[in-house]
N, C-alpha and C positions, 0 to 999 in steps of 0.2 A: 413288775415289769411288763408293759404292754408292747406287743409287737406291732410295729407299723407295717402292715401287709402292702401298702402301696409302695413304700421305699424298697421293701424286699422284692416284690414281684417286678418292679421297674429294672432294679438291678439285674435279677436273674434273667429277665427277657433280654436286656441289653447284651448281657454276656452270651446267652445262647444264640441270639441272632447274629452276633458278632462272629462267634464260632462257626454257625451255619454258613454265613456268607464267606468266610475264609475257606471253608472246605469246599464249597461249590465253586468259588471263583479260582481255587488253586488247581482244580482238575485239568485245565488246559490252558495253553499260553495264547490261544486264539490266532495261532499263526504269526504271531509277532517276530519270532525268531527267524522264520522264513523270509519275511518281508525284506529285511536289511535295507531299509530306506526306499525300496522301489515296491509298493504293494502289488502292483499288476505283474511286474516281471518276475518278482519273487513268489507269487502265488499266495501271499499272506491274506488276501481279501477274497481270494477265490475259493469257494467251498468245494471240497472233493468228496464230502460225505453225501450219502443218499438221504432221501427224506425219511425213511424209517429210522435211520441212525439218529438224525436231528430229532425226530419225535421222541426217540427213546431217551435221549439226553434230557429233553425238557420235561418228559414224563417223570424221569429219575429225580430231577430237581424239585418238581411239585410234590413227589411223595416224600421227599426228605423234609420239605417244609411242612407237609401234613404231619408227618412223624414228630416233628419238633412242636407243632401245636398240640398234639395228643399228649406228648411229654409234660408240656406246660400245664395242660388241663388237669392232668393227673396229679402233678405236684400241688396244684391249687387247690384241688378237691381234697387231697390228703391233708394239706396244712389247715384247710377250713375245718375239716373234720376233727383234727387234733385240737384246734384252738376253739372248738364250740362250746366247750366247759359244760357238756351235757345238756345243752339246749336242744330239744327234740327238732324244732324247726331248722336250726343250722345244720344238725346232722343229717335230716333228710334232705335238705338242700345240697349238701356235700355229696351224699350218695347218689343223688340224682344227677349231679354234674359228673361223677365218676362213670355211672352207668351210661350216660349220653355220650360221653368221650369215647368208650369202648364201642358202643353201637355205631358211632360215626366212623371209627377206624375199621370195624368190620365191614361196613358198606363201601367205603373207599377201596379197601383191598379187594373185596368181591368184584367191584366194577373193574379194577385193573385186571384180576385174573381172568374175567369173562373177556375183556377187551383184548388181552394178550392171547387167549386161546382163539379167539376168531381171527385175529390177525394172522397168527401162525397157521391157521388152517387154510385162510385164503392165500397166503403167500406159498403153500405147498400146491 
C-alpha cells in the first residue's frame, strides 16, 4: 500500500489552517457587540487600543502562523524520513528539512526576543 502524500498533506494543511484561523478569529468580536447597529455612536469601529497593543496582537498572530508552518514542516520531514525506505538521499533530504525548520524557528524566536527586549527597554 503506497501512501499518497499529496492527499495527506493537503488534508492536514486544510485541517490545521482551518483550526488556526478559527483560533485567531475567535479571539475578539471586533467590537461588533458594542456597535448595535450604529458603529460610530456605539464605538464599534473606533479603536481604543494603543499602537503597541495592536502590534502585539499582529505579532502574536504572525508567530502563531509561523508555529503552524514549523509544525507542518516537522511532520512532513518526519513522514518523509519514515517513508524513505532506507534511501540515503531521501533520509538526508528529510534530515535537512527538519534541521532547516528548527534553525528557522530559532531565528524567528530570537528576532522576536530581541525586538521585545528593545521595545520594553525603550518603553521604560
